[in-house]
C-alpha positions in Angstrom: -49.0 -91.1 -58.7 -51.3 -93.7 -57.2 -49.9 -95.6 -54.2 -50.5 -99.3 -53.8 -50.9 -101.3 -50.6 -48.2 -103.3 -48.8 -48.2 -106.6 -50.7 -45.1 -108.6 -49.9 -41.7 -108.7 -48.1 -40.1 -106.3 -50.6 -42.8 -103.7 -49.7 -42.2 -104.3 -46.0 -38.5 -104.0 -46.4 -39.0 -100.7 -48.3 -41.2 -99.4 -45.4 -38.9 -100.5 -42.7 -35.8 -99.1 -44.4 -37.4 -95.8 -45.2 -38.8 -95.5 -41.7 -35.4 -96.1 -40.0 -33.7 -93.6 -42.3 -35.9 -91.0 -40.6 -35.5 -92.5 -37.1 -31.7 -92.5 -37.4 -31.7 -88.8 -38.4 -34.2 -87.7 -35.7 -32.6 -85.6 -33.0 -34.6 -87.2 -30.2 -34.9 -90.8 -31.4 -31.7 -91.2 -33.3 -29.4 -91.5 -30.3 -31.3 -94.4 -28.8 -31.1 -96.4 -32.1 -27.7 -95.3 -33.3 -26.1 -96.0 -29.9 -27.8 -99.4 -29.6 -27.8 -101.0 -33.1 -24.4 -102.0 -34.4 -25.3 -103.9 -37.5 -28.0 -102.0 -39.3 -28.3 -104.4 -42.3 -29.1 -107.3 -39.9 -31.4 -105.2 -37.8 -33.4 -104.1 -40.9 -33.8 -107.7 -42.0 -34.8 -108.7 -38.5 -37.5 -105.9 -38.4 -38.7 -106.8 -41.9 -39.3 -110.3 -40.7 -41.1 -109.0 -37.7 -43.4 -106.8 -39.7 -43.9 -109.3 -42.4 -45.0 -111.8 -39.8 -47.2 -109.3 -38.1 -48.9 -108.2 -41.3 -49.1 -111.4 -43.4 -48.9 -114.0 -40.6 -46.8 -116.2 -42.9 -43.3 -116.0 -41.6 -41.9 -116.9 -38.2 -40.4 -114.1 -36.2 -38.0 -115.2 -33.5 -37.2 -112.5 -31.0 -38.3 -110.7 -27.9 -39.1 -107.1 -28.6 -40.1 -106.4 -25.0 -36.8 -107.6 -23.6 -34.9 -105.6 -26.2 -36.8 -102.4 -25.5 -36.5 -102.8 -21.7 -32.7 -103.3 -22.1 -32.5 -100.1 -24.2 -34.4 -98.2 -21.5 -32.1 -99.5 -18.8 -29.0 -98.7 -20.9 -30.3 -95.1 -21.3 -31.0 -94.6 -17.6 -34.7 -95.3 -17.8 -35.2 -92.2 -20.0 -37.7 -93.5 -22.5 -41.0 -91.6 -22.3 -44.3 -91.3 -24.0 -42.6 -88.6 -26.2 -40.3 -91.2 -27.7 -43.2 -93.5 -28.5 -45.2 -90.6 -30.0 -42.4 -89.5 -32.2 -41.8 -93.1 -33.3 -45.4 -93.6 -34.1 -45.7 -90.3 -36.0 -42.7 -91.2 -38.2 -44.1 -94.7 -38.8 -47.5 -93.2 -39.9 -45.7 -90.5 -42.0 -43.6 -93.2 -43.8 -46.6 -95.4 -44.5 -48.6 -92.5 -45.9 -45.7 -91.5 -48.1 -45.3 -94.9 -49.6 -48.6 -96.9 -49.4 -52.3 -96.9 -49.0 -54.8 -99.6 -48.4 -55.9 -102.2 -45.9 -52.4 -103.6 -45.1 -51.1 -100.0 -44.7 -53.8 -99.2 -42.3 -53.3 -102.5 -40.4 -49.6 -101.6 -40.1 -50.6 -98.3 -38.4 -53.1 -100.1 -36.0 -50.5 -102.8 -35.1 -47.8 -100.1 -34.4 -50.2 -98.2 -32.2 -51.1 -101.3 -30.2 -47.5 -102.4 -30.0 -46.3 -99.0 -28.9 -48.9 -98.9 -26.1 -48.0 -102.3 -25.0 -44.2 -101.7 -25.0 -44.6 -98.3 -23.3 -46.6 -99.9 -20.4 -44.3 -102.9 -20.1 -41.1 -100.7 -20.0 -42.6 -98.8 -17.0 -43.7 -102.1 -15.3 -40.1 -103.4 -15.7 -38.8 -100.3 -13.9 -40.8 -101.2 -10.8 -40.1 -104.9 -10.7 
């Protein structure tokens, strides 16, 4: 069966939902997310808006991902490492490859890689500030 590219909000929601199903079950990542997120429906909508804005530049995302991730790191005793970002990125790529192919799918991978690197560095900077 031929896969299509990410085209709209419904596709982004499908990607985000499928991805976080994997994350929630992951033995390493799951506890960070499951202990932190209380309303998964709202969180998935929020993340869909984030990724829709990032990929299509047509919606407005209001939020501070850096602040949220630093808070999670502090709550978990500064235990987020490069392993967590690597696992997160691998699951993101795997989910994209299972569902989509095309320019937007590849852009979603590039943006996630850049965002992961940025968040990883900023989390460690926040520990020393």
